PATI-464910 format. One record per residue (C-alpha): residue number from 1; residue in one letter; x, y, z. Coordinates in steps of 0.5 Angstrom, whole numbers, plus 500, padded with zeros to 3 digits. Layout:
BEGIN
    i  aa   xx   yy   zz
  NUM   A    X    Y    Z
...
***
This chain:
BEGIN
    i  aa   xx   yy   zz
    1   M  500  500  500
    2   S  502  507  499
    3   E  503  512  504
    4   H  496  516  504
    5   P  496  524  505
    6   C  495  527  512
    7   S  490  532  514
    8   S  492  539  515
    9   P  489  545  518
   10   Q  489  549  511
   11   Q  485  544  508
   12   P  480  547  502
   13   L  473  545  503
   14   V  470  539  500
   15   S  463  538  499
   16   V  460  531  500
   17   V  453  530  496
   18   M  449  524  497
   19   G  442  522  495
   20   V  438  518  500
   21   W  432  514  499
   22   N  429  508  503
   23   P  436  508  507
   24   H  438  501  511
   25   P  437  502  518
   26   K  444  499  519
   27   H  448  501  513
   28   F  446  508  512
   29   P  449  510  519
   30   E  455  506  518
   31   V  456  510  512
   32   V  455  517  515
   33   E  460  515  520
   34   S  465  513  516
   35   I  465  520  512
   36   L  465  524  519
   37   A  471  520  521
   38   Q  475  522  515
   39   T  482  524  516
   40   Y  480  530  511
   41   Q  476  534  516
   42   N  474  540  512
   43   L  468  537  509
   44   Q  461  540  507
   45   I  456  534  508
   46   I  449  534  504
   47   L  444  529  504
   48   I  438  529  500
   49   E  433  524  502
   50   D  426  523  498
   51   P  421  520  502
   52   S  420  513  503
   53   E  417  508  509
   54   R  424  509  513
   55   D  426  516  515
   56   G  434  517  515
   57   R  434  523  519
   58   E  432  518  525
   59   M  437  514  523
   60   V  443  519  524
   61   G  440  524  528
   62   H  445  522  534
   63   L  450  524  530
   64   K  451  532  532
   65   D  456  535  527
   66   D  455  542  524
   67   R  458  539  517
   68   L  452  535  516
   69   T  446  538  512
   70   H  440  533  512
   71   I  434  535  507
   72   R  428  531  506
   73   N  424  532  500
   74   E  416  532  501
   75   Q  415  528  495
   76   R  419  523  491
   77   T  423  526  486
   78   S  429  522  482
   79   L  436  521  484
   80   P  438  526  478
   81   D  434  531  482
   82   Q  437  529  489
   83   L  444  530  486
   84   N  443  537  482
   85   K  439  539  489
   86   G  446  537  493
   87   L  450  540  487
   88   G  446  547  488
   89   L  447  547  495
   90   A  455  545  495
   91   T  460  551  496
   92   A  466  547  495
   93   D  470  546  488
   94   L  471  539  489
   95   I  465  534  490
   96   A  465  527  493
   97   R  460  523  491
   98   G  457  516  495
   99   D  452  512  496
  100   A  448  510  502
  101   D  450  503  503
  102   D  458  504  502
  103   I  463  505  507
  104   W  469  510  506
  105   E  476  508  507
  106   P  478  513  512
  107   H  483  516  507
  108   R  479  517  501
  109   V  478  524  501
  110   A  485  526  503
  111   T  488  521  498
  112   Q  483  524  492
  113   V  484  531  494
  114   Q  492  530  494
  115   C  491  527  486
  116   F  487  533  484
  117   D  493  538  488
  118   N  498  534  484
  119   D  494  535  477
  120   P  490  541  476
  121   D  488  539  469
  122   L  484  533  473
  123   V  477  533  472
  124   V  474  526  474
  125   L  477  521  479
  126   G  475  514  481
  127   S  478  508  484
  128   T  478  501  485
  129   L  472  498  489
  130   N  473  493  495
  131   I  466  489  494
  132   I  463  487  501
  133   D  457  483  502
  134   D  451  485  507
  135   N  455  483  513
  136   G  461  487  511
  137   T  465  481  509
  138   H  470  482  503
  139   L  468  478  497
  140   G  473  481  492
  141   Y  475  487  488
  142   R  472  491  482
  143   D  478  494  478
  144   Y  478  500  472
  145   P  482  503  467
  146   R  487  507  470
  147   K  489  512  465
  148   H  485  517  461
  149   E  486  515  454
  150   D  484  508  457
  151   I  478  510  461
  152   V  475  514  455
  153   R  476  508  450
  154   A  472  504  455
  155   L  466  509  455
  156   R  464  506  449
  157   R  463  499  452
  158   Y  462  500  460
  159   C  462  505  465
  160   P  469  505  467
  161   I  468  510  473
  162   A  465  508  479
  163   Q  460  513  482
  164   P  460  511  489
  165   V  467  513  490
  166   V  468  519  484
  167   M  470  526  486
  168   F  470  531  481
  169   R  470  539  480
  170   R  464  542  481
  171   E  465  547  475
  172   A  466  542  470
  173   V  459  539  471
  174   M  455  545  472
  175   K  457  547  466
  176   L  454  541  462
  177   G  448  542  466
  178   G  449  537  472
  179   Y  446  530  472
  180   H  441  529  466
  181   K  434  525  467
  182   D  435  522  460
  183   F  437  516  462
  184   Y  437  511  468
  185   V  444  511  468
  186   E  445  518  470
  187   D  452  517  472
  188   Y  455  514  466
  189   D  451  519  462
  190   L  455  525  465
  191   W  462  521  464
  192   C  460  521  457
  193   R  458  528  456
  194   L  464  530  460
  195   A  469  526  456
  196   K  466  529  449
  197   A  467  536  453
  198   G  475  534  454
  199   A  475  533  461
  200   K  481  529  464
  201   F  479  522  467
  202   E  483  518  472
  203   N  482  512  477
  204   Y  486  511  483
  205   P  489  504  483
  206   E  487  502  491
  207   P  480  501  493
  208   L  478  507  497
  209   V  470  505  498
  210   R  467  498  501
  211   Y  462  497  496
  212   R  456  493  499
  213   V  452  488  495
  214   H  446  486  499
  215   P  439  484  497
  216   E  436  491  498
  217   G  441  494  494
  218   M  439  498  488
  219   K  445  494  485
  220   S  441  487  486
  221   T  434  489  484
  222   K  435  494  478
  223   L  440  491  475
  224   K  436  489  468
  225   K  433  496  468
  226   Q  440  499  469
  227   L  443  494  463
  228   G  437  496  458
  229   E  438  503  460
  230   T  446  502  459
  231   I  444  500  452
  232   R  440  505  450
  233   M  445  510  452
  234   K  451  507  449
  235   E  447  508  442
  236   A  445  515  443
  237   H  452  517  445
  238   F  457  513  441
  239   R  452  511  434
  240   G  457  510  429
  241   Q  463  511  433
  242   M  464  503  436
  243   V  469  498  433
  244   A  468  491  433
  245   A  469  489  440
  246   D  464  495  442
  247   H  459  492  438
  248   M  460  485  440
  249   R  459  487  448
  250   L  453  491  445
  251   L  450  484  442
  252   A  452  480  449
  253   E  448  485  453
  254   R  442  485  448
  255   A  442  477  449
  256   L  442  478  457
  257   M  436  482  457
  258   W  432  476  455
  259   M  436  472  461
  260   P  433  471  468
  261   S  435  476  473
  262   K  438  472  477
  263   F  443  469  472
  264   V  444  476  470
  265   L  446  478  477
  266   W  451  472  477
  267   L  454  473  471
  268   F  455  480  473
  269   G  459  478  479
  270   Q  463  473  475
  271   M  465  478  470
  272   T  466  484  474
  273   F  469  482  481
  274   S  476  479  482
  275   K  479  475  488
  276   H  485  479  487
  277   L  487  486  486
  278   P  489  487  479
  279   S  496  490  477
  280   S  494  491  470
  281   N  493  498  467
  282   Q  488  495  462
  283   A  483  493  468
  284   G  475  493  467
  285   P  470  488  465
***
């Protein structure tokens, strides 16, 4: 492991933006606690929650921290709406995204801020993911291409930036109108639009988030819908630009739409999770 950056009294502000809906009573407080416990302390944490049978405010009400802003909408909106509302309230130059069930490693923010400090041209930074189950047990890793050129090339085939661990420059995203509701895969769509606008991408080689796969998670219940929207989005963004390998991937995804959901979820795990952390710079499903 490399040595991680340490916090300092002169840390610039980082805004954390998270959309919340039907939060898990155990996982959600753990996530917020992992954010509050970051070695990088100068954070503005904005939680935008849509109404459901569960109220996240009751789950994290014991966490008395003036860095934390928790807004609960009166009506159900959408994740892009939640995220755009959070971006509108954010005051920092750098935005750290996260999901309501994924644990942040203590050095996540410090590590990513250091990467942005080292490269003023960097706009979007993801990382490898540490995959865990409902109980927090390690299952494997999901790796991604590291360098800009490989990430942009991979966009034609799959989403090579994991939104639960992404950090980006707010100004670049706001210039493009934030998150759009054109596609269910709003993060993938945003990365494609940013790439077309010339933004620079990178992925940090070590896992900065423990990405939870559990029965209640959107990752499990909405996988086929996500797959269908991924196909539609790639056709919209990259029609006429795909090479043979891209077309083969698209054909395979179309075939999966006819398969049982359980099989698709199993295959997704087999293709994207590895037991050992790859060292290749060409990683990805």
